[in-house]
N, C-alpha and C positions, 0 to 999 in steps of 0.2 A: 239402356242398362236395365236389368231386371228389377233392381230395387227402386226404379222410378215408377213402378206399377203399384198402386195402393194395395191391391189384394195380395200380391206376393210379399210386400213389405209387412203387412199385417200377419200373414201366415208365418213368416220368419220370426216375428215378434212373439207370436203364440208358442212356437216351437221352443224358443229360448226360455219362455216362462215355464214350460213343462219340464225342462231338463236341468234346471239350475237348483242350487241349494238355497239356503236362506240369503236374503238380500236386505240391504239397508239403503233407503233412499231419503231424499230431502224434497221438500216443497217450501216455497216462500211466498209470503204475502207482502207485496210492496204497495202500500196505500199512500197516495200523494196528498198534498195539503188541500186539495179540492175534494177529497173523499172518494177518489177513484182508485180502483185496484187494477193491477196489471194481470192480465190473463193471456194465455197462449192457446193456440189450436195446433195440435200436432198433425203430421202427415199420416201417421200410422194408427191413430185411434180417434174416435169421434168426440166431439164436445170441446168446451172451453175449460181449461185447467189453470191452476196456479203453476208458475214456472217451477221446474225441479227435475230431478233425475237421480240416477244411482251414484253412490259414493264409490270412488275408485279405491283399490287396495292401498292401504297406508294413508289415505286422505282423511283429514278431520272433517266431521259433518259441516261445520261452519264454513270451512274452505270450499267444500263441495257446493254448498248453497251459493256462495259468492260466485263460484265458477258458473253454475247453472244460470244465475241471474244474468251474467254477462253473455253467455252463449245463447240463451233462449230469448232474452228481452233487451239486451244492450243496457243493462242496469248496473251501476257501480255504487257501492256504499260510499257515503260521504266520509271524508277523512275523520278518523276517530270513532265513527259509528260502529256499534257491535250488534250483530243479530241477536234477537231475543227468541229463545225457544218457547213456543206456545204449547206444544204437546208432542207426544210420542204415541203413534198409533200402530195397531196391527192391521195389515191389509190382507184379507182372506180372498180377494177377488181373483188372484192368479193362482199360484201354487199353494197359497195359505202359509207361506214361510216368509212373507215380506213385511217389513216394518218401515214406517215413514216418520221422519222428524219434521215437524212444521215450524218454520221460523217466520218472524215478523221483522221486516227491515225498518228501523226507526227513522233513518234519514238516508236518502239516496238521490242519485241524479241519473237521468236518461242520457247516455252518451251520444246516441243517434237513433234514428228510426230503425227498427228491426226489419231487415229485408227477409222475405221468405227464403227458406233453404230446404234441404232434404228432410230435415226434422221438423221445422216450424213452418206451418202454412200461413199463420197470421199471429200477430201480437198487438194488443191494444190495452188502453186504460178505460175502465167502465165504472160508472157510479155504483156504489154498493147497493143502492136501492133500485137500480135498473140494469141488472146483469143481462147479458145475452140469453135468449131463450135456451140455447144449447149448452149453457153452463151446467156441468155435471152436478148431481145431487150432493156428492161428498164435498165438492168445492163450495157449494152454497152453504152446507152445514159448517164447514170450517170457518168460513167468513162470518157466519152468524155467531159462532163461538167468540171470535176475535172482537167483532163489533159490540156484542152484548156482554162481554166479560165472563162468558160461561166457561166452565171447566171443559177440558178436552174429553171427547167421547173415547171409549177404549178401542173402537174399530174405525178405520178410515172410511169405509163404505157403509151405506145404509142398507137395510134389508131390500129396499125397492130399487137400488141403483148401485153401480160400481164405478170406480174412477180408474 
């Protein structure tokens, strides 16, 4: 199948970015009791990222984040746990009309090991002080904000890198 080829998948992704209107997405930080954060590596873009994705029409952002945690990382919130909104960011990396809501999962469980699929090449938990070298600069910046209690930056990406 054509979408099994990384170059074509990336080209399709870039085409979609160029032709769409404003989008709203979510990302989530799931940090376990050992101080490790869940990161994913997508099949269509390089680097390690926080799990997340687009919000479907009519879907609440928190519901979208819970769905993305399950789909990308096999993570479910503990009963009664509620996501905490850390920040709301403008992402100018694509079409310049994208916004990202970043949530923190206060209590969760891993349902099973995430198997690679067409969207997720790898998923793992990494110590906050020893992230993979390929972790994107915006992901590192958001984790620093969370870890150090800093206010959210206005933009998702940094001048030197994009997510």
